[in-house]
C-alpha positions, 0 to 999 in steps of 0.5 A, a space after each residue: 312730564 312724569 306721572 310721579 311727582 314724589 309730592 305724595 310721599 308724606 301722605 298728602 295729595 293735591 286736588 285739581 283746585 290746588 288744595 293739599 289734602 290727606 290721602 285718606 280723606 273722605 274726598 280722596 276716598 270718594 273719587 278713588 272709589 269712583 276710579 275703582 268703579 271706572 276700572 272695573 267697568 272697563 274690565 266688564 265691557 270686555 265680557 258683555 255680549 250685548 253691544 248696547 250694554 257695551 255702549 252704555 258702559 262706555 257712556 257711564 265711564 265718560 260720566 264717571 270722569 265728571 263725577 271724579 273730577 267734581 269730587 277731586 276739586 273744591 272749585 267748580 271752575 275746574 270741572 264739567 259737573 254732572 247735570 240733571 240731563 245725566 241723571 235723566 239719562 239713567 232714569 230713562 235706562 231704568 225705565 226702558 230695561 225694566 219694561 223690557 225684562 219685567 223682573 218678578 222677584 229677587 235675583 241671585 247674581 252671577 248667572 253669567 260671567 258678564 253679569 257677574 262682572 257688572 254686579 261687582 261694579 254695582 257693589 262698588 257703585 254703592 260703596 262710592 255712594 256711601 263714601 260720597 254721602 259721608 263726604 256730603 255731611 261735611 262738604 257741599 256735594 251737588 245734589 245732581 252728582 248724588 242723584 247720579 251715583 244713586 241711580 247708577 247702582 240701579 242701572 248697573 243692576 239692570 245691565 247685569 240682569 239684561 246680560 242674563 236676560 238675553 240668554 234666558 239665565 236670570 235666576 230668581 231667589 226661591 223662598 
């Protein structure tokens, strides 16, 4: 079976649930941005120094398949959705990392290559959230998915800081 169907040549694509939609629809833009994020996370895990962070990234990548799958289908029977437990996992990570690092101000991103890569992921995550919120203005997008994507940028910010923290390279903005 080929990955090239040639059915999208006229600017439409199929959702997992079978509907045909324009390739520039908010739904496609939303799951496409999640796919972009997942690819950048794949790159970033090759740069991180902490095995703990690498494993967290892999876990997030797995969750992003649930996010993208949900966004790529209008029928929930086709997907394994993000659930409250997934959101709670991110909440626990935020708490754990904040307690460990005790950040004390605004941080200038990019003190290490690994933190820079994760910060790019953070900004893509925020863009994905904006696209998903726009989509949810017209379509019913589950609240747990929206919570997950909202928490994800916080987690990615903290993962980037942790990569700097382990080398004592967090740089705070001086006012």
